[in-house]
C-alpha positions in Angstrom: -15.0 -0.1 5.2 -17.0 -1.7 2.1 -16.4 -5.6 1.8 -16.3 -5.1 -1.6 -12.7 -3.3 -1.2 -11.9 -4.9 2.5 -13.2 -8.3 4.0 -11.8 -8.0 8.0 -12.8 -12.0 8.2 -11.3 -13.1 4.3 -9.9 -16.8 4.5 -9.5 -17.5 1.1 -5.8 -18.1 1.1 -5.3 -21.4 3.0 -1.4 -20.6 3.4 -1.9 -17.2 4.8 -4.9 -18.1 6.8 -2.7 -20.4 8.3 -0.1 -18.6 9.0 -1.8 -15.7 10.4 -3.3 -18.0 13.0 -0.2 -19.5 13.9 1.4 -15.7 14.6 -1.6 -15.0 16.5 -0.9 -17.9 18.7 2.7 -16.7 19.3 1.6 -13.0 19.5 -2.4 -12.8 20.7 -2.0 -8.8 20.8 -1.5 -8.5 18.0 -4.0 -7.6 14.8 -3.5 -10.4 12.8 -6.7 -10.3 10.6 -6.5 -8.6 6.7 -5.4 -4.6 7.6 -7.9 -2.3 5.9 -7.0 0.4 3.6 -6.5 3.7 5.5 -7.1 7.2 4.8 -9.4 9.6 2.8 -12.2 7.4 1.1 -12.9 9.6 -1.1 -9.5 11.3 -2.0 -7.7 11.3 -5.9 -4.0 9.6 -4.3 -4.1 6.0 -3.8 -0.8 4.6 -2.2 -0.2 0.4 -2.9 1.8 -1.4 -1.0 3.0 -5.0 -1.0 1.5 -6.4 2.0 1.1 -5.9 5.9 4.8 -6.2 8.3 4.9 -8.8 10.8 5.8 -6.4 13.3 4.2 -3.1 11.7 0.7 -3.5 10.0 -0.6 -6.8 11.3 0.6 -5.6 14.7 -1.3 -2.6 14.7 -4.0 -2.6 12.0 -3.0 0.1 9.8 -0.7 0.1 6.8 2.8 1.1 7.2 2.3 1.7 10.8 5.1 0.5 13.7 7.6 -1.0 11.7 10.7 1.1 9.7 8.7 0.6 6.6 6.6 3.8 7.4 8.7 5.9 8.6 9.9 7.2 5.6 6.4 7.1 4.3 4.7 9.1 7.2 7.6 11.9 6.9 6.8 12.7 3.2 3.1 12.6 3.6 3.2 14.8 6.0 5.6 17.0 4.2 3.5 17.3 1.2 0.3 18.2 3.5 -1.5 14.4 3.5 -1.3 13.7 6.9 -1.5 15.9 10.3 1.8 14.5 11.6 4.7 13.0 10.6 4.6 9.5 12.3 2.0 7.3 12.0 2.4 4.7 15.6 -1.1 3.2 16.3 -4.4 2.4 14.7 -6.1 4.7 17.2 -3.7 7.7 17.2 -5.2 10.8 16.4 -3.4 11.0 13.0 -5.6 12.4 9.9 -4.8 11.6 6.5 -6.8 13.9 4.0 -6.4 13.5 0.1 -4.4 10.0 0.4 -5.3 6.9 1.2 -2.8 4.0 1.6 -3.8 0.0 0.6 -1.7 -3.1 0.6 -1.7 -5.1 -3.1 -2.4 -8.1 -0.3 -4.2 -7.8 2.9 -2.6 -10.3 5.1 0.6 -10.6 6.0 2.4 -13.2 4.4 5.3 -15.6 5.6 8.9 -14.1 4.8 7.3 -11.0 3.7 6.6 -13.0 0.2 3.4 -13.6 -1.3 2.7 -16.5 -3.9 0.9 -15.5 -6.9 -2.1 -17.2 -6.0 -2.0 -14.8 -3.2 -1.5 -11.9 -5.1 -4.5 -12.6 -7.3 -7.1 -13.8 -5.1 -6.7 -10.5 -3.4 -6.5 -8.5 -6.6 -10.1 -8.2 -6.8 -10.3 -6.0 -3.3 -8.2 -3.7 -5.1 -9.9 -3.9 -8.4 -13.0 -2.6 -6.7 -10.8 0.2 -4.6 -9.3 1.4 -7.8 -12.7 1.3 -9.8 -14.3 3.2 -7.0 -12.1 6.2 -7.2 -12.3 9.6 -9.2 -11.2 9.5 -12.8 -7.8 11.2 -13.5 -7.0 10.0 -9.9 -3.1 9.0 -9.1 -1.7 5.8 -7.7 1.6 5.4 -6.4 2.9 1.7 -6.7 5.4 1.0 -4.1 7.6 -1.6 -5.8 7.2 -4.1 -9.0 4.6 -6.2 -7.1 2.0 -3.6 -6.1 3.0 -2.2 -9.9 1.5 -5.1 -11.6 -1.1 -5.8 -9.0 -2.3 -2.6 -10.3 -2.3 -3.2 -13.8 -3.7 -6.6 -13.3 -6.5 -4.7 -11.2 -7.4 -2.8 -14.5 -7.0 -5.4 -16.9 -4.2 -4.0 -18.4 -1.1 -6.1 -20.3 1.9 -6.3 -17.9 4.5 -6.3 -21.4 2.9 -2.6 -22.0 3.7 -1.1 -18.6 7.4 -1.9 -17.3 8.0 -1.0 -14.0 10.6 2.1 -13.7 11.0 4.3 -10.8 9.7 7.8 -11.1 8.2 6.5 -14.1 4.3 7.4 -15.0 1.8 5.5 -17.0 -1.5 6.2 -18.1 -3.9 3.5 -17.2 -6.9 4.9 -18.8 -8.8 6.4 -16.0 -6.3 6.1 -13.9 -2.5 7.5 -13.8 0.3 5.7 -11.7 3.4 6.4 -10.5 6.0 4.0 -9.9 8.8 4.0 -6.7 10.9 2.1 -4.9 9.7 0.5 -2.1 10.4 2.4 1.2 11.4 -0.8 3.1 14.5 -1.2 5.1 16.6 -3.2 2.7 15.6 -0.4 0.2 16.5 2.3 2.6 19.4 1.0 4.2 21.2 -0.4 0.9 20.6 3.5 -0.7 18.5 1.8 -3.6 16.0 4.4 -2.4 17.3 7.3 -0.6 15.5 9.8 1.2 16.0 12.5 -1.7 14.4 9.6 -4.3 11.8 9.9 -2.3 11.4 13.3 -1.7 11.1 13.5 -5.5 8.7 11.1 -6.1 6.6 13.1 -3.8 7.4 16.2 -4.9 6.3 14.5 -8.7 3.2 13.3 -7.0 2.2 16.8 -5.7 2.4 18.2 -9.4 0.4 15.3 -11.2 -2.6 15.9 -8.6 -2.1 19.8 -9.0 -2.3 20.2 -12.6 
């Protein structure tokens, strides 16, 4: 993966770098580095999450892999023809993603799963380069408000002009963005995001991509 959209050695955020060092001492077998994007590099569909989870992507080295947050996501990716399997188990499994890529607004695990504004801003240049490398009329699926705002910032938009709303579609010039609530355990357990709601978002994405 080109360093302009991902840097495996990045330590630009002191708090995150120190936290990863601490986690790595406690879990020496974990990935504990910035997590790279995963999927089809030439695709016109990019899913943007928030940040790696402690025992998910931070453990496995693949976005949304190894914890609850990825279960529903990979099920939908498979249902709508983007993956070869409905479950992502590890970074070295045989799952193949076609026509889609997954990345995060913040590439490193943040304490409490909550990056601060400066960390989101520091990591935004990677997201900007990734978005600007996509074909025109590509679709971005933003999972949650932080991912939504990170995409708007990366493309130079005014936040006031693009308000997050589940299932909303935004015209960002060369790209389109579709919003969804994040598929976190909290959101699915509280039914803020149901399977049916997430399925409808992916059906919407598929329709937008096929037009």
